[in-house]
C-alpha positions as CSV (number, residue, x, y, z in Angstrom):
1,M,118.0,150.3,101.0
2,F,116.1,151.6,98.0
3,G,118.6,150.7,95.2
4,L,117.6,148.1,92.7
5,R,119.1,144.8,93.7
6,L,119.6,142.7,90.6
7,I,119.3,139.3,92.2
8,W,116.1,140.3,94.0
9,L,114.6,141.8,90.9
10,G,115.4,138.7,88.9
11,M,113.4,136.6,91.3
12,A,110.6,139.1,91.5
13,A,110.4,139.5,87.7
14,M,109.4,135.9,87.2
15,F,106.5,136.3,89.6
16,L,105.5,139.7,88.1
17,L,105.1,138.2,84.6
18,S,102.4,135.9,85.8
19,A,100.9,138.3,88.4
20,C,100.6,141.2,86.0
21,A,99.2,139.5,82.9
22,G,95.9,139.4,83.5
23,K,92.8,168.1,90.9
24,Q,94.0,167.7,94.2
25,T,93.0,170.6,96.5
26,E,96.0,172.4,98.1
27,V,93.8,174.0,100.8
28,E,93.6,172.6,104.3
29,L,90.0,172.4,105.4
30,A,89.0,173.9,108.7
31,P,86.0,172.4,110.6
32,A,83.8,175.3,109.3
33,E,84.5,174.2,105.8
34,Q,83.4,170.6,106.1
35,K,82.2,168.8,103.0
36,E,79.5,166.2,102.7
37,R,80.7,162.7,103.3
38,P,80.9,161.1,99.9
39,V,81.7,157.5,100.9
40,A,78.7,155.2,101.0
41,R,80.7,151.9,101.4
42,M,84.4,151.3,102.1
43,T,86.3,148.0,102.2
44,I,89.7,147.8,103.9
45,T,91.8,144.7,103.2
46,I,95.0,144.0,105.0
47,V,97.3,142.8,102.2
48,Y,100.6,142.7,104.1
49,D,101.3,142.4,107.8
50,N,103.4,140.6,110.4
51,N,100.3,139.5,112.2
52,Y,98.2,136.6,111.0
53,Y,94.4,137.0,110.6
54,D,94.1,134.3,107.9
55,S,96.9,131.8,107.7
56,R,96.4,131.2,104.0
57,F,98.4,134.4,103.3
58,S,102.1,135.0,103.5
59,L,103.3,136.7,106.7
60,A,106.2,139.2,106.7
61,R,107.4,142.3,108.5
62,G,105.7,145.4,107.1
63,F,102.3,146.8,106.3
64,C,100.0,147.4,103.3
65,C,96.3,147.6,103.0
66,L,93.9,148.1,100.1
67,V,91.1,150.6,100.4
68,K,88.2,150.4,98.0
69,L,85.9,153.4,97.8
70,P,83.2,154.2,95.3
71,Q,85.4,156.7,93.5
72,K,89.0,155.4,94.1
73,T,91.0,152.3,94.9
74,I,93.9,153.1,97.2
75,L,97.0,151.0,98.0
76,F,98.3,152.4,101.4
77,D,101.9,151.4,101.7
78,T,103.4,148.4,99.9
79,G,105.0,146.2,102.5
80,G,108.6,145.2,102.5
81,D,108.8,142.6,99.7
82,G,107.2,142.9,96.3
83,T,107.0,139.1,95.7
84,I,105.0,138.6,99.0
85,L,102.9,141.7,98.2
86,L,101.8,140.4,94.8
87,H,101.4,136.8,96.0
88,N,98.9,138.0,98.7
89,M,97.2,140.2,96.1
90,V,96.7,137.2,93.8
91,K,95.3,135.1,96.7
92,L,93.0,137.9,97.7
93,G,91.7,138.3,94.1
94,I,93.1,141.9,93.9
95,D,94.1,143.0,90.4
96,P,96.9,145.6,90.6
97,K,95.6,147.3,87.5
98,E,92.4,148.3,89.3
99,I,94.4,150.4,91.8
100,D,94.6,154.1,90.8
101,T,96.2,155.7,93.9
102,V,99.1,154.8,96.1
103,V,99.7,156.5,99.5
104,L,103.1,156.0,101.2
105,S,103.2,156.7,104.9
106,H,107.0,156.9,105.6
107,V,110.4,156.0,104.2
108,H,111.1,152.7,106.0
109,G,111.7,149.7,103.8
110,D,109.0,147.6,105.3
111,H,106.4,150.1,104.0
112,V,107.9,151.0,100.6
113,G,109.9,147.9,99.7
114,G,107.1,146.4,97.5
115,L,106.6,149.6,95.5
116,T,108.9,148.8,92.5
117,S,107.3,145.4,92.0
118,F,103.8,146.9,92.1
119,L,104.7,149.7,89.7
120,K,105.9,147.0,87.2
121,C,102.3,145.7,87.2
122,N,100.6,149.1,87.2
123,S,102.3,152.5,86.6
124,N,99.0,154.2,85.8
125,V,98.6,155.5,89.3
126,T,99.1,158.7,91.3
127,V,101.6,158.2,94.1
128,Y,101.3,160.4,97.2
129,M,104.8,160.5,98.8
130,P,106.1,162.6,101.7
131,V,108.3,165.4,100.5
132,S,111.1,164.2,102.8
133,F,111.6,161.0,100.9
134,P,115.1,160.7,99.2
135,Q,115.4,162.2,95.8
136,G,116.7,158.9,94.5
137,L,113.5,157.1,95.3
138,K,111.4,159.9,93.8
139,D,113.4,159.6,90.6
140,E,112.9,155.8,90.5
141,V,109.2,156.3,90.8
142,T,108.8,159.1,88.2
143,N,111.0,157.1,85.8
144,T,108.2,154.5,85.7
145,G,105.8,157.2,84.3
146,V,103.6,157.5,87.3
147,K,102.2,160.8,88.5
148,L,104.1,161.7,91.7
149,E,102.5,164.1,94.3
150,E,104.8,165.2,97.1
151,V,103.1,165.8,100.4
152,D,104.2,168.4,103.0
153,K,101.2,169.9,104.8
154,A,97.8,168.5,105.6
155,R,95.4,168.8,102.7
156,E,92.5,167.1,100.8
157,L,93.8,164.6,98.3
158,F,90.4,164.1,96.6
159,D,86.8,164.2,97.7
160,G,86.5,162.8,101.2
161,A,90.2,161.8,101.5
162,F,92.8,163.8,103.4
163,T,96.4,163.5,104.4
164,T,97.6,164.6,107.8
165,G,100.6,165.9,106.1
166,E,104.1,165.1,107.3
167,L,104.0,164.8,111.1
168,D,107.3,164.5,112.8
169,G,108.0,161.8,115.5
170,G,111.7,161.4,114.7
171,I,110.5,159.8,111.5
172,K,108.3,162.0,109.3
173,E,105.1,160.3,108.4
174,Q,101.7,160.9,106.8
175,S,98.5,159.2,107.7
176,L,95.3,158.8,105.5
177,V,92.0,160.2,106.8
178,L,88.8,159.1,105.0
179,M,85.3,160.5,105.6
180,T,82.4,158.1,106.0
181,P,78.8,158.5,107.1
182,K,79.9,156.8,110.4
183,G,82.8,159.2,111.0
184,L,86.5,159.3,110.1
185,V,88.6,156.3,109.2
186,V,92.2,156.9,110.0
187,I,94.9,154.6,108.5
188,T,98.4,154.7,109.9
189,G,101.6,153.1,108.7
190,C,103.7,153.0,111.9
191,A,102.4,156.0,113.8
192,H,105.9,157.3,114.6
193,P,104.5,160.8,115.4
194,G,102.3,159.1,118.0
195,I,98.9,157.5,117.5
196,V,97.2,160.1,119.8
197,N,98.8,163.0,117.9
198,I,97.5,161.5,114.6
199,A,94.0,161.2,116.0
200,K,94.1,164.8,117.2
201,K,95.3,166.0,113.8
202,A,92.6,164.1,112.0
203,K,89.9,165.7,114.2
204,E,91.5,169.1,113.8
205,L,91.6,168.7,110.1
206,T,88.0,167.8,109.5
207,G,86.1,168.6,112.7
208,E,84.7,165.1,112.6
209,K,84.6,162.2,115.1
210,I,86.8,159.2,114.5
211,Y,85.0,156.0,113.8
212,L,88.0,153.7,113.3
213,M,91.8,153.8,113.5
214,V,93.6,151.0,111.7
215,G,97.3,150.2,111.1
216,G,100.5,150.3,113.0
217,F,100.3,152.0,116.4
218,H,104.0,151.9,117.2
219,L,103.6,150.4,120.7
220,G,105.7,147.3,120.3
221,G,107.9,147.1,123.4
222,A,105.9,149.8,125.3
223,F,105.2,149.3,129.0
224,S,101.6,148.4,130.0
225,S,101.3,151.8,131.7
226,Q,102.2,153.6,128.5
227,I,99.8,151.5,126.4
228,S,97.0,152.1,128.9
229,Y,97.6,155.9,128.7
230,V,97.4,155.8,124.9
231,A,94.2,153.7,125.0
232,E,92.6,156.0,127.6
233,S,93.6,159.0,125.5
234,L,92.0,157.6,122.4
235,L,88.8,156.9,124.2
236,Q,88.7,160.4,125.6
237,L,89.1,161.7,122.1
238,G,86.0,159.8,121.1
239,V,87.7,157.2,118.9
240,G,85.0,154.5,118.3
241,K,86.9,151.4,117.1
242,V,90.6,150.4,116.8
243,A,92.3,147.8,114.7
244,P,96.0,147.8,115.7
245,C,98.4,145.6,113.7
246,H,102.0,145.7,112.3
247,C,104.2,147.4,114.9
248,S,101.5,147.7,117.6
249,G,102.8,144.7,119.6
250,E,101.0,141.8,121.2
251,R,100.8,143.5,124.6
252,A,99.2,146.5,123.1
253,R,96.7,144.4,121.1
254,R,95.7,142.6,124.3
255,L,95.3,145.8,126.3
256,F,93.4,147.6,123.5
257,S,91.0,144.6,123.4
258,D,90.4,145.1,127.1
259,Y,89.8,148.8,126.9
260,F,87.7,148.8,123.7
261,G,85.8,145.6,124.2
262,D,83.5,144.9,121.3
263,D,84.9,147.9,119.5
264,Y,88.3,146.2,119.3
265,V,88.9,144.8,115.8
266,D,91.3,141.8,115.5
267,C,93.5,142.7,112.6
268,G,96.3,141.0,110.5
269,V,97.1,139.9,107.0
270,G,93.9,138.7,105.2
271,K,91.5,140.8,107.4
272,E,88.7,142.6,105.6
273,I,86.9,145.4,107.2
274,V,83.7,146.6,105.6
275,I,82.1,149.9,106.5
276,E,78.6,150.3,105.1
């Protein structure tokens, strides 16, 4: 899955030539150790998804979003195909060289498949990768010269940004937790450990309320009763807004819209969410 495929790379390389021209804290914070929220403005742009928001962008199975903070620019996951990833970046006006941090949620190809292509454009980044990833993929990444940080337990990555650490739901996965003046923003890849469990972990880690959860909720194919239980559980946890996409499923998106009303955010490739 993760080996270099010569035919694919040959095609991707032609696109890359044009597209690319142009102290982490190891301590998990308890609620009593909360820090000031450093983020004044955050922009989340969905770069890669299998749901349309804007039909001008290429649609494909997978997930990637760009998070712009005052102090960092983060690429969360990289989608499944590097050519599509970079194509959408170009159309969105995103310069890969402006990104300084990459966070990978889990090992599935539709979340890490675009990584090699991205690193050909910009290897001057820190990649936060779950420790459970195959050693072969870790070697491929470090051979490009990037700084690799392996993630095991929940911890602060940099001021105002946390990882849930590897949570196990059959597939080990980390989610990104960001502090804002409005509350936490939680970004998930596929939510294999369960979207409710991730929400609980984010609150436990920081002691803060959750303002927004965005990404894959892993509810595609779930029964309406299961989805309703999840939606009700998130509301009981005080989650303010939800933006389910990727593997969430159309039924879940409709039901979440019913449950959250105006606090439901329609989400897909090309969507930009601004948090002032």
